[in-house]
N, C-alpha and C positions, 0 to 999 in steps of 0.2 A: 589519511589526511589529518593534520593536526587541527585542534580546536581554533587556534588563532588564524591558521590558513583557510579554515572553513568559513569562519566569520567574515573574513576579508573578502572571500570570493563568492559569498551568498547572493549578492546582488547580480552577478554575472549569470547566475543560473535562470534568472528571468529573461535574459538576453539571448540565451542560446536557442537557436531553433530545436524544436522538440523532434527527435528521432520517430516517434510514432510507432507506425506499424513495422518499420525496419527493426526496431528493439523488440516490439512484441512478438514478432515472428520467431526470433531466437528461442523464445520461452514458451512457444505455443505448442500444445499436443498436435501431432500429426493429423491433418485434415480438418482443424478448427475452423469454424466459420467466423468471418469478420464483418460481413455485411449486414448492416441493420436498417439500411434505408428503405427496404420494401417490408419491414416488420411493422404491422399494425397493433401489436400488443405491448409496445415498448413501456417499460417503467424506468424511472429515473433515480439515481442514487449517487452518493458522493462519499469519498474516504479520504483520510489524511495519513500520509507518511510523516510521522513527527519525529524530528531529530533533536537531541538534547545530549549534555555531557553527564557522565558518572565519573567523578575524580579526573575530569578534564579529557576523557576519552569519549568520542562520539558514539552514541548508541541510537537506534530507533527501535520502535515497538510493534509487535504484531499481537494478535489474539488468537487463541484456539476458541472457536465458537462453541457454545454449549450444545450438547446432544439433544436434538429435537427432531420431530418428524417432518423436517423441511429439507430442501434440496442442498442448502449450503451448511447444514449443521455439522458440527465437529471439524470444520475445515479451518485452516490457518488462513488469517485474513488481516487487512487493517481495520481499526476501528472505522465505522461508517454504517450507512443504511439508506433506506429510501427517502426521497425528498417528500416534504409535507407542503401543502398548499400554504401554509402559514410562514414557510421558510422564505426569506427575501431572495435567496440565490443558492447556488450549490456550495459556496464556501460556507454559508450559514448552515446548510443541512449537515456538511461535514463537522462543524464544530459542534453543533447540537448533538449529533450522533456520538461523537468522541465523549462528549460530557456524560451522555446516558449510559455508555458502555463501560468506560474506564475511569470516570470521574475527573477527567482534566477540564479545569476551568478555562474558558476561552479568553479571559482578560490577559493571561500570560502567554498566549499562543501567537507567534509572530508568523506572518505570511511570508513564504519564500517565493513559490511559483506554482501554476497549475501544470499537471502533466496531461498527456493526451487521453482523451476519453476512450473507453473500451467497452465493446459490447460483450455481454455474457449470454451466450445462446440458450443455455439450458434454463435460465430463469427469465430471460427477456428483459434483463436490465441493461441499461446504458449508463456506466459508471464515469463519473467525473473525479478523478483522482487530485489531490493537492499535496504539496511538500510545505512543511512548516517547521518552526524550531521553537525551542525554549531556551532560556539562559541557565537553567538548572533542572536536575531531574524532577519530573512532576511527582506529586502525591497521588498515587493511584487508588482508586476505590472501585473495585470490580463489581459490576452488575451481574451477579450469578445466574440470573435468568437468561442472559445473553452470552456471557463469557465464562468458559471453563477456567482458563488461565491466561496470563500475560507472558509473552516472550520478548526479552530485551536482547537485541543483536547488536554487536560492534559493527559500526559502519565499515570497518577495515575488512570484515568478513564479506560484506556484500561485493566489495571491490576485488576480493581474492578470486582467482580462478579456480581454486580448489574447492570452493563452495558450489561450483556448477556441475551438475551431473544428471543422471537419469534414474528413473525408478519405475517399477511396475506398480501402477495404481489403477484400480478398477479395470483389471485385465488388459491394460495396455501400457507401453513403455512411454514415459512422459519425460520431458526436461524438469528439472527441480533446481532450487537452491537448497543445500543441505546445510543448516545452521545448527550444528552440535546434536544432529539426530532428528531435528525437526525438518521435515520435508515439505517445502513451499512450492506449490505447483499451480497451474491454471492462471486465472486472471491475476492473482496477487504476485505470481512469479512474473508475469508479463509486465506489470506495473514496475516491479523492482527492476526488471531488466532495462527499462527505459531510464529509471533513475540511475542506475549503474552507469549506463553509457554516457549520461549527461556529467556525471562526476568525473569520468575518465577524460571527458573532453576538457574539463578544468585543468588538468594537469599538464 
């Protein structure tokens, strides 16, 4: 998808019905739990898929989380995190967390649309993902306490069938996106799966 085409079609992404679980299921590990309605221990979080041009070629960014003694350490994810009581809403949470983790200032971030919320059983998080854009590549400032390194991916690779495969992770075979050797699976892959399906609907 060309930059000008993307900018022209961006408003349509907010009008397209969200595929939700139909997209999530394609990239979900076998037997994954989706039901959160009876969970009394829910925590709430938000993330952002940030899209921007590098020399007019559309990219989005992911992060490799720093190695810590936590459930989601060392995993590839979107910038994001838990909602604070002081946050006005989930969009506010996503912007704050992105700024804290990779240094992107919210003043230059343009909202595109929300994606379907997703339950993460292993940590009891209900995640509210968003899609946003910037007119130029951000100046990144990584918080090394939270982020090991940044991964910049061409949007065309997300749309390519060749990026979708499987890999053995934690002793089980799971669907993945393979971005130049970076294997994205689990909740992040499921969110990307919905984003991918929405972009394909634009074509």
